[in-house]
C-alpha positions in Angstrom: -19.0 3.3 -17.6 -19.8 6.2 -20.0 -22.3 7.7 -17.5 -19.8 7.8 -14.6 -19.1 11.4 -13.7 -15.8 12.0 -11.9 -16.1 14.7 -9.3 -13.4 16.8 -7.6 -15.7 19.0 -5.5 -17.0 16.8 -2.8 -18.3 18.5 0.3 -17.7 17.0 3.7 -21.4 16.7 4.5 -22.0 14.8 1.2 -19.4 12.2 2.2 -20.7 12.0 5.7 -24.2 11.4 4.3 -22.8 8.4 2.3 -21.2 7.0 5.5 -24.6 7.3 7.2 -26.5 5.3 4.6 -28.0 2.0 5.8 -25.4 -0.6 5.2 -27.3 -2.5 2.5 -27.9 0.7 0.6 -24.3 1.8 0.8 -23.0 -1.6 -0.3 -25.4 -1.8 -3.2 -24.4 1.6 -4.4 -20.7 0.9 -4.1 -20.9 -2.5 -5.7 -23.1 -1.4 -8.6 -20.6 1.3 -9.4 -17.7 -1.0 -9.0 -19.1 -3.4 -11.6 -19.4 -0.7 -14.1 -15.7 -0.1 -14.1 -13.9 -3.3 -13.0 -14.3 -7.0 -13.2 -15.9 -7.6 -9.8 -14.0 -10.9 -9.4 -10.5 -9.6 -10.2 -8.0 -8.4 -7.6 -4.7 -6.6 -8.4 -1.9 -8.1 -6.3 1.1 -6.3 -5.0 4.1 -7.4 -3.0 5.7 -5.0 -0.6 9.3 -5.3 0.6 11.1 -3.2 3.2 14.4 -2.1 1.6 15.5 -0.1 4.6 14.0 -0.7 8.0 13.8 1.4 11.2 15.6 4.5 12.6 13.1 6.9 10.9 13.3 10.4 12.4 9.6 11.1 12.0 7.2 10.8 15.0 4.2 9.1 13.4 2.4 7.7 16.4 1.3 4.5 14.6 4.7 3.5 13.2 7.1 0.9 14.8 9.9 2.2 12.5 10.1 5.6 14.3 13.4 6.0 16.1 11.4 7.8 18.9 9.7 4.6 20.0 11.1 1.4 21.6 9.3 -1.3 19.7 12.1 -3.9 19.6 12.6 -3.4 15.9 16.1 -4.1 14.6 17.5 -1.3 12.5 18.7 -2.2 9.1 20.5 -0.3 6.3 19.6 -0.2 2.7 19.2 -3.7 1.4 21.4 -5.1 -1.4 20.0 -4.9 -4.9 20.3 -8.6 -5.7 18.2 -9.5 -2.6 15.5 -7.1 -3.8 15.6 -8.8 -7.2 15.3 -12.2 -5.7 12.2 -11.1 -3.7 10.8 -9.6 -6.9 11.2 -12.8 -8.9 9.5 -14.7 -6.1 6.7 -12.2 -6.0 6.1 -12.4 -9.7 6.1 -16.2 -9.7 3.5 -16.1 -6.9 1.1 -14.0 -9.0 2.0 -10.4 -8.0 1.8 -7.9 -10.8 3.3 -5.0 -8.9 6.4 -4.9 -6.7 6.6 -2.2 -4.0 9.7 -1.1 -2.2 9.6 0.9 1.0 12.3 2.7 3.0 12.0 4.2 6.5 13.2 7.6 5.6 12.0 11.2 6.0 13.3 11.6 2.5 16.0 9.9 0.3 19.4 11.4 0.2 21.4 12.1 -3.0 23.7 9.2 -2.2 20.8 6.8 -2.2 19.3 7.7 -5.6 21.7 5.7 -7.9 20.8 2.5 -6.0 17.1 3.3 -5.9 17.1 3.9 -9.7 18.9 0.6 -10.3 16.3 -1.2 -8.2 13.5 0.3 -10.2 15.0 -0.4 -13.6 15.9 -4.0 -12.8 12.5 -4.9 -11.4 10.9 -3.1 -14.3 12.9 -5.3 -16.7 11.2 -8.3 -15.2 7.9 -7.1 -16.6 6.4 -6.0 -13.2 4.9 -2.7 -12.3 7.1 -0.8 -9.8 6.2 1.2 -6.8 8.2 2.9 -4.1 7.5 4.7 -0.8 10.6 6.6 0.5 9.1 9.6 2.3 9.1 13.1 0.9 10.3 13.7 -2.6 11.6 16.8 -4.2 10.7 17.6 -7.8 14.1 16.6 -9.1 14.0 13.3 -7.2 10.6 12.5 -8.5 11.9 13.1 -12.1 14.9 10.9 -11.5 12.7 8.0 -10.3 10.3 8.5 -13.2 13.1 8.4 -15.7 14.3 5.1 -14.2 10.9 3.7 -14.9 9.0 4.0 -11.6 5.3 3.5 -12.2 3.8 4.4 -8.8 4.8 6.4 -5.8 3.1 5.8 -2.5 2.7 8.6 0.0 -0.3 8.5 2.3 -2.2 11.4 3.8 -2.9 9.2 6.8 -6.0 11.1 8.1 -8.0 14.3 7.8 -6.2 17.7 7.9 -8.0 18.4 11.2 -6.7 15.3 13.0 -3.3 15.1 11.4 -1.6 17.1 14.1 -2.6 14.4 16.6 -0.8 11.8 14.6 2.5 13.4 13.4 4.3 16.7 14.1 7.6 16.3 12.1 6.1 17.0 8.7 3.0 19.0 7.7 0.0 18.0 5.7 1.1 20.4 3.0 4.5 18.5 2.9 2.6 15.4 1.9 0.5 17.2 -0.7 3.6 18.7 -2.2 5.2 15.3 -2.6 2.1 14.0 -4.4 2.2 17.1 -6.6 5.9 16.4 -7.5 5.0 12.8 -8.3 2.2 13.7 -10.6 4.3 16.4 -12.3 7.0 13.8 -13.0 4.5 11.6 -14.8 4.2 8.9 -12.2 1.0 7.4 -10.8 -0.1 8.3 -7.3 -0.8 5.7 -4.6 -2.2 7.5 -1.6 -4.7 6.7 1.1 -4.7 6.5 4.9 -5.1 4.7 8.1 -8.3 4.2 10.1 -8.7 3.1 13.7 -6.2 5.7 15.1 -8.8 7.2 17.5 -10.2 9.5 14.8 -13.9 10.5 14.5 -16.1 9.4 11.7 -15.8 13.0 10.3 -12.1 12.5 10.0 -12.5 9.4 7.9 -14.8 11.5 5.7 -12.2 14.3 5.7 -9.4 11.9 4.6 -11.5 10.7 1.6 -12.5 14.2 0.8 -8.9 15.3 0.4 -8.1 12.3 -1.8 -11.2 12.7 -4.0 -10.8 16.4 -4.5 -7.4 16.2 -5.9 -7.1 17.4 -9.5 -6.7 13.8 -10.4 -7.8 11.0 -8.2 -5.1 8.7 -6.9 -4.6 5.7 -9.1 -4.4 3.5 -6.0 -6.1 4.2 -2.7 -4.8 2.0 0.2 -7.1 1.8 3.2 -5.2 0.6 6.2 -6.5 -0.6 9.5 -4.3 0.4 12.3 -1.9 -2.4 13.4 -1.3 -1.7 17.1 2.4 -2.3 17.9 3.7 -2.4 21.4 5.9 0.6 22.2 4.0 3.0 19.9 1.7 5.6 21.4 -1.3 3.9 19.8 -0.7 0.4 21.1 -3.7 0.5 23.5 -6.3 2.2 21.3 -9.7 0.6 21.1 -10.4 -1.4 18.0 -12.4 0.2 15.2 -15.8 -1.3 14.5 -15.2 -3.6 11.5 -18.3 -2.4 9.8 -16.9 1.2 9.9 -13.9 -0.1 8.0 -16.1 -1.7 5.4 -18.0 1.6 5.1 -14.8 3.4 4.5 -14.0 1.0 1.6 -17.4 1.5 0.1 -17.4 5.3 0.3 -13.9 5.4 -1.2 -15.2 3.3 -4.1 -18.2 5.6 -4.7 -16.3 8.9 -4.7 -13.2 7.6 -6.6 -14.8 5.1 -9.0 -11.8 4.7 -11.3 -9.2 4.1 -8.6 -7.9 0.8 -7.3 -9.0 0.6 -3.7 -6.5 -1.4 -1.8 -7.4 -3.5 1.2 -4.0 -2.9 2.9 -2.5 -3.2 6.4 -4.5 -5.0 9.1 -5.8 -7.9 7.0 -4.1 -10.4 9.3 -6.7 -9.5 12.0 -9.7 -9.5 9.6 -12.0 -12.4 9.3 -12.6 -14.0 5.9 -16.2 -12.6 6.1 -15.0 -9.1 6.7 -12.6 -9.3 3.8 -15.3 -10.6 1.6 -17.5 -7.7 2.5 -14.6 -5.3 1.6 -14.2 -6.9 -1.8 -18.0 -6.6 -2.4 -17.8 -3.0 -1.3 -15.2 -2.2 -4.0 -11.8 -3.2 -2.7 -9.9 -4.7 -5.7 -6.3 -4.7 -4.7 -4.3 -6.3 -1.9 -0.7 -6.7 -0.6 0.3 -10.3 -0.9 2.8 -12.0 1.3 3.6 -12.5 5.0 5.0 -9.0 5.7 4.0 -5.4 5.1 7.2 -3.6 5.8 7.4 -4.6 9.5 3.8 -5.8 10.3 2.3 -9.2 9.6 0.0 -10.0 6.7 -1.8 -13.2 5.7 0.4 -15.9 4.1 0.1 -16.4 0.3 -1.7 -19.7 0.7 -4.3 -18.2 3.0 -5.1 -15.6 0.4 -5.3 -18.2 -2.4 -7.6 -20.3 -0.3 -9.9 -17.2 0.3 -9.7 -16.3 -3.4 -10.8 -19.8 -4.3 -13.7 -19.7 -1.8 -14.9 -16.3 -3.2 -14.3 -17.1 -6.9 -11.8 -14.3 -7.2 -8.7 -14.3 -9.4 -5.5 -12.2 -9.6 -5.4 -9.4 -12.2 -4.4 -10.8 -15.6 -4.0 -14.2 -14.0 -5.7 -17.5 -13.8 -8.0 -18.6 -11.0 -5.9 -19.2 -8.0 -5.7 -22.6 -6.2 -3.6 -23.6 -3.3 -2.0 -26.3 -5.3 -0.9 -23.9 -8.0 0.4 -21.5 -5.5 2.5 -24.1 -3.7 4.0 -25.2 -7.0 5.0 -21.8 -8.3 6.4 -20.8 -4.9 8.5 -23.9 -4.7 9.9 -23.4 -8.1 10.6 -19.7 -7.4 12.3 -20.5 -4.1 14.5 -23.1 -5.7 15.5 -20.9 -8.6 16.1 -17.9 -6.3 18.2 -19.9 -3.9 20.4 -21.3 -6.7 20.9 -17.9 -8.1 21.7 -16.3 -4.7 24.2 -19.0 -4.0 26.0 -18.2 -7.2 26.3 -14.5 -6.5 29.1 -12.8 -4.7 28.2 -9.9 -2.5 29.4 -6.6 -3.8 29.3 -4.0 -1.0 30.5 -0.5 -0.9 30.7 2.0 1.9 27.5 3.6 0.9 25.4 0.4 0.3 24.8 -2.1 3.0 23.3 -5.6 3.0 20.3 -5.6 5.4 19.6 -9.3 4.9 16.4 -10.8 3.7 13.1 -10.1 5.5 
């Protein structure tokens, strides 16, 4: 690991040259580097919960939560804190080490901050890492969340600067970079990646990774999402991306950001076990665990544990996973959470609404 040189001056043609390598050469290079930094059989597990769903004013063409598209998604207000904590307890019992909370906002309002900070501090008290994705953050909002104990903030760049205008017009690329700068300045860790399969060119995938790798400090987590095509969004009829191009994106991300966790994120439900195995070999070492990623489907926990067992993988700081173990802990967590939930009386105010469990 001592001979790894972190770079922040990658040229576009250098990254495109990595994408163009023969697949065996690319995978060998990525995996060799991966083994120098990480346990190649360990995967960090996160659980993602939507704490406020739908009615987002942004026009991201891939997103079913945009108020501009008719996707049949039911709008929900900010979820009750105790329901968030119940989900967090269940996630921890199932092996997740990080709990991520996402809200469909352009940015949080001042009235939301007390509830968000309470969510962070309560989940943090369980011994889990905390992450949020709430849209754009001002410097003061980032500082408030950091003081509450938020470990990670997710804010994706989505694609290259050149293709960005074809994806979204309601916020600029610089807006996204400014939020990430605010997060870093507040002392939080950055989770930032993008989405592939949105009709972009190979040069755009290289451009996205170039932007991430040339930050003053590489993102701590880099989620690579495969577009989930949702009926009612402008991208519902796009052609599928070649699965091997997705694997190449994982491998190149690993090579140019060797110390970052590269997360195999949205789109896993449509990936074969073989494709996921290639991604893990290429350097992916983080996943979202559970049946929902905000509003899109994800493999069930037991499917992940079965795949982990077949591949000899294990959760970060956890034992080797088995389906039997997973069923047992999930059953205990569910029983405990139900008993606690039944004993709790709802406490609602005019500014805080129960959105119901996802």
